[in-house]
C-alpha positions in Angstrom: -3.8 -25.1 -10.3 -5.6 -26.1 -7.2 -9.4 -25.4 -7.0 -10.2 -22.5 -4.7 -7.0 -20.6 -5.1 -8.3 -17.4 -6.7 -6.2 -14.5 -5.4 -2.6 -13.5 -6.1 -1.4 -14.0 -2.5 -2.7 -17.6 -2.3 -1.2 -18.4 -5.7 2.2 -17.1 -4.7 2.0 -19.1 -1.5 1.0 -22.2 -3.5 3.8 -21.9 -6.0 6.4 -20.8 -3.5 5.5 -22.6 -0.2 7.3 -21.6 2.9 6.8 -21.5 6.6 3.8 -19.6 7.8 4.4 -16.7 10.1 2.0 -14.6 12.1 2.0 -11.2 10.3 1.4 -9.5 13.6 5.0 -10.3 14.4 6.4 -8.6 11.3 8.2 -5.3 11.8 6.3 -2.2 10.6 9.1 -1.6 8.0 8.6 -5.1 6.6 4.9 -4.4 6.3 5.7 -1.1 4.6 8.2 -2.8 2.3 5.5 -5.1 0.9 2.8 -2.5 1.2 4.9 -0.1 -1.0 5.1 -2.8 -3.7 1.5 -3.8 -3.7 0.2 -0.2 -3.6 2.5 0.6 -6.6 1.2 -2.5 -8.4 -2.4 -1.4 -7.8 -1.8 2.1 -9.1 0.2 0.9 -12.1 -2.6 -1.5 -12.9 -5.3 1.2 -12.8 -3.1 3.5 -14.9 -2.5 0.9 -17.5 -6.1 -0.2 -17.6 -7.1 3.5 -18.3 -5.2 3.7 -21.6 -2.4 2.2 -23.6 0.2 5.0 -23.5 4.0 5.3 -23.8 6.0 4.2 -20.8 7.0 7.8 -19.9 3.4 8.9 -19.8 2.5 5.9 -17.6 5.3 6.7 -15.2 4.4 10.4 -15.1 0.8 9.6 -14.1 1.8 6.9 -11.6 4.3 9.0 -9.6 1.4 11.4 -8.9 0.0 8.7 -6.6 3.1 6.7 -5.6 4.9 9.3 -3.6 5.1 10.2 0.1 3.2 13.4 -0.3 0.2 11.8 -2.0 0.2 8.9 0.4 0.3 11.2 3.4 -2.7 13.1 2.0 -4.5 9.8 1.5 -3.9 8.5 5.0 -4.9 11.8 6.5 -8.2 11.6 4.7 -8.6 7.9 5.8 -8.0 8.4 9.5 -11.6 8.1 10.6 -12.2 5.2 8.3 -9.5 2.9 9.6 -10.4 0.1 12.0 -8.7 0.0 15.4 -6.4 -2.7 14.1 -5.5 -0.7 11.0 -4.9 2.4 13.2 -2.5 0.3 15.3 -0.5 -0.8 12.2 -0.5 2.7 10.9 0.9 4.1 14.1 3.6 1.4 14.3 4.6 2.2 10.7 4.5 6.0 11.2 6.6 5.7 14.4 9.2 3.3 12.9 12.7 4.5 12.2 13.4 4.0 8.5 17.0 4.0 7.4 16.4 6.2 4.4 14.3 9.3 3.7 12.6 10.3 0.5 14.4 13.1 -1.2 11.3 14.9 -2.3 9.2 14.6 0.9 9.1 16.2 4.3 10.0 13.9 7.2 6.4 14.1 8.5 5.0 13.1 5.1 7.5 10.3 4.8 6.5 8.9 8.2 2.8 9.1 7.3 3.5 7.4 4.0 5.4 4.6 5.7 2.4 4.1 8.0 0.1 4.0 5.0 2.3 1.5 3.3 2.4 -0.6 6.5 -1.4 -0.8 6.5 -1.4 -1.8 2.8 1.1 -4.5 3.5 -0.7 -5.8 6.5 -4.0 -6.0 4.6 -2.4 -7.7 1.7 -0.6 -10.3 3.8 -3.9 -10.9 5.7 -5.6 -11.6 2.4 -7.9 -8.6 2.8 -7.3 -7.3 -0.6 -10.9 -6.0 -1.0 -10.4 -3.8 2.1 -7.0 -2.7 0.8 -8.5 -1.7 -2.5 -11.5 0.0 -0.8 -9.1 2.1 1.3 -7.0 3.0 -1.7 -10.0 4.1 -3.8 -11.5 6.0 -0.8 -8.1 7.6 0.0 -7.6 8.8 -3.6 -11.2 10.3 -3.7 -11.0 11.8 -0.2 -7.6 13.4 -0.9 -9.2 15.1 -4.0 -7.1 13.1 -6.5 -8.4 11.4 -9.6 -6.9 8.7 -11.7 
């Protein structure tokens, strides 16, 4: 492993090199796609680190945080904490036209959650994982949720 490669994104790029793209050109739904996955990974990691439990229990805890309603609450609580750049990404994600809709969410919550996921994806792809994790923690706390 190359010296200085110490985060997951850099390691992925090292092992699977490809052409570099300006992430500002990515569609908001592409950002939300990767943001959904990385947010899910963060929550699953936190849940697993809290206790070794049966898979069903782990899933039950995880879905409390990885759903459109919870993510909508989080982004509402984070609005005044987002940078101008993050606000722009959020609005692009929220205003995008997804091809599907969550079955257990209102259209408004689903749009907000898509915006939240776009911000998570944007920060992840920029390599700003510390900021991403800070927003996730702050959002969970500000929305009155606890892991």
